[in-house]
C-alpha positions in Angstrom: -53.2 22.1 9.3 -53.6 19.0 7.6 -50.9 16.5 6.1 -50.5 16.2 2.3 -49.4 14.0 0.4 -48.8 14.0 -3.6 -48.6 11.0 -5.4 -46.5 10.6 -8.7 -46.6 8.5 -11.5 -45.3 9.1 -15.1 -48.1 11.1 -17.0 -50.3 11.4 -14.1 -53.4 9.9 -15.8 -53.0 5.8 -14.7 -51.3 5.1 -11.6 -51.3 8.5 -9.4 -54.7 9.7 -10.0 -56.0 5.8 -9.0 -53.9 6.0 -6.3 -55.0 9.6 -4.8 -59.1 8.2 -5.5 -58.2 5.5 -3.5 -56.2 6.6 -0.6 -58.8 9.8 -0.3 -61.6 7.0 -0.3 -59.8 5.2 2.8 -59.2 8.1 4.4 -62.9 9.2 4.5 -63.3 5.4 6.1 -60.2 5.6 8.5 -61.8 8.9 9.7 -58.6 11.0 8.3 -60.4 13.2 5.5 -60.0 16.3 7.1 -56.3 15.4 8.4 -54.7 14.3 5.1 -55.0 16.2 1.8 -54.1 14.0 -1.0 -52.8 15.2 -4.5 -51.2 13.9 -7.3 -48.9 15.0 -10.3 -46.9 13.5 -13.2 -43.4 14.1 -14.0 -44.3 14.7 -17.5 -46.3 17.3 -19.2 -47.8 15.4 -22.0 -51.2 15.0 -20.6 -51.8 18.5 -18.7 -54.8 19.3 -18.1 -56.6 16.0 -19.5 -58.5 13.7 -17.4 -57.9 10.2 -16.5 -57.1 7.4 -19.0 -60.5 6.1 -19.2 -59.8 2.5 -18.7 -58.5 4.0 -15.0 -62.1 5.9 -14.7 -63.8 2.6 -15.5 -61.6 0.6 -13.2 -62.4 3.2 -10.5 -66.3 3.5 -11.0 -66.5 0.0 -10.8 -64.8 0.1 -7.5 -67.0 3.1 -6.0 -64.0 5.4 -6.4 -64.4 9.1 -7.7 -62.7 9.2 -11.1 -63.0 13.5 -11.6 -59.2 14.3 -12.3 -56.9 16.2 -14.2 -53.2 15.8 -14.8 -50.7 18.3 -13.7 -46.8 17.9 -14.1 -45.1 18.0 -10.6 -42.7 20.9 -10.3 -40.0 21.6 -7.6 -42.3 23.9 -5.5 -44.5 21.0 -4.7 -42.1 19.5 -2.5 -42.6 22.3 -0.1 -45.9 22.0 -0.2 -46.3 18.5 0.7 -45.0 16.4 3.5 -45.0 13.3 1.5 -44.1 12.7 -2.0 -44.6 9.4 -3.2 -43.5 7.6 -6.8 -45.2 5.5 -8.1 -42.5 3.3 -9.2 -38.4 3.6 -8.6 -37.9 5.9 -11.9 -41.1 8.3 -10.2 -38.4 7.9 -7.5 -35.8 8.6 -8.9 -36.8 11.5 -10.9 -38.3 13.3 -7.9 -35.3 12.5 -6.1 -33.5 14.5 -8.8 -36.0 17.5 -8.9 -35.4 18.0 -5.0 -34.2 21.0 -3.9 -31.7 19.9 -1.3 -30.5 15.9 -0.1 -32.7 15.9 2.5 -36.0 16.1 0.5 -34.6 13.9 -2.0 -34.4 11.3 0.9 -38.0 11.9 1.9 -38.9 10.5 -1.4 -40.8 6.5 -1.4 -42.1 4.6 -3.2 -46.4 4.5 -2.9 -46.0 0.9 -2.5 -43.4 0.0 0.2 -41.1 -2.3 -1.8 -42.1 -2.7 -5.1 -43.0 -0.9 -8.2 -46.6 -0.1 -9.3 -46.6 -1.3 -12.6 -47.6 1.1 -15.5 -50.7 -0.3 -16.8 -50.9 2.2 -20.0 -50.3 -0.2 -22.7 -52.2 -3.3 -20.7 -55.8 -3.6 -21.1 -59.0 -3.4 -18.1 -56.9 -7.0 -16.6 -54.0 -4.6 -16.1 -55.6 -1.7 -14.5 -57.6 -4.2 -12.0 -54.5 -5.7 -10.7 -52.8 -2.0 -10.0 -56.3 -0.8 -8.3 -55.7 -4.4 -6.6 -52.3 -3.4 -5.7 -52.9 0.3 -4.9 -55.5 -0.7 -2.4 -53.7 -3.0 -0.7 -50.6 -0.5 -0.4 -53.0 2.3 0.4 -54.0 0.0 3.6 -50.5 0.2 4.6 -49.7 3.8 3.8 -52.6 5.1 6.4 -51.7 2.7 8.8 -48.1 4.1 8.7 -49.5 7.3 8.9 -51.3 6.6 12.2 -48.3 5.0 14.1 -46.2 8.3 12.8 -45.2 10.7 16.4 -46.3 13.6 14.0 -50.2 12.0 13.9 -52.3 13.0 10.7 
């Protein structure tokens, strides 16, 4: 079975779909596309069924990433379907931990960027989306290195 990762932000139209697209692309480059499945979701339900924010799509396409996406809300059942759940910021991590079915699952939720929040670019312009994409690309490289070094190889 492939290793399954879910990346979660607030509405699932900016950060988490951008992070999922970037991570998928980098997994292809690393030869791990068949070993890891990446999905994304939001803690809120405001945008369920919508595509990614237009500015996120532009930023992704500009760097050669696909922009196909449909927003969905993270559900408690998603914990059982994923090996790793990553929040885009501390507020998302807290919300996910509150949803977790048990303390061990809650403790396993972590930030996408190991040591800092990925800021929400929703109220910004193209420059904010580009800066977030820069951060996501760097964090994705670190995440892949971490996945490769784990005892349970992906």
